[in-house]
Steps between C-alpha positions, in 0.01 A plus 500: 500500500337217691726246331790544746503232768483620860753233607777319309641159589873531568700271268783270609819678386748294707751339265447761227750763396429863582421569135246212482333597827480867402327414172255262668407743780467792263269298276275426798493861621743457790837660568820313581679646802863412564575483873801734470363810331847661501618247242364413159333160467752255353297385199672161472499404870263223606228592749527307826211649702199723447246687711202472479507126437364340183123474498444798730256760376635851443354831395572618145839676479619335824867407532634146509826530694780264402836386631753342266735210567782741592290711743460440873158358576258698716543435875189283520626270222852441635577152639495492880 
């Protein structure tokens, strides 16, 4: 039981498809969270932005939220 890490490094999923990112996150023990939970993640769309950023440390089973190329970016990421 002591083999589970207490923190997991968040991978860089920008540029991947939803299917690729889901498989990678699942393999690391993270969840992939699509920004619009009312819609199903388009498996073939390319990921344009993620939160937390690559390299951040997350708790096991934490969510990596993603936005695809066709989604509006979060307010703090929009060009001014």
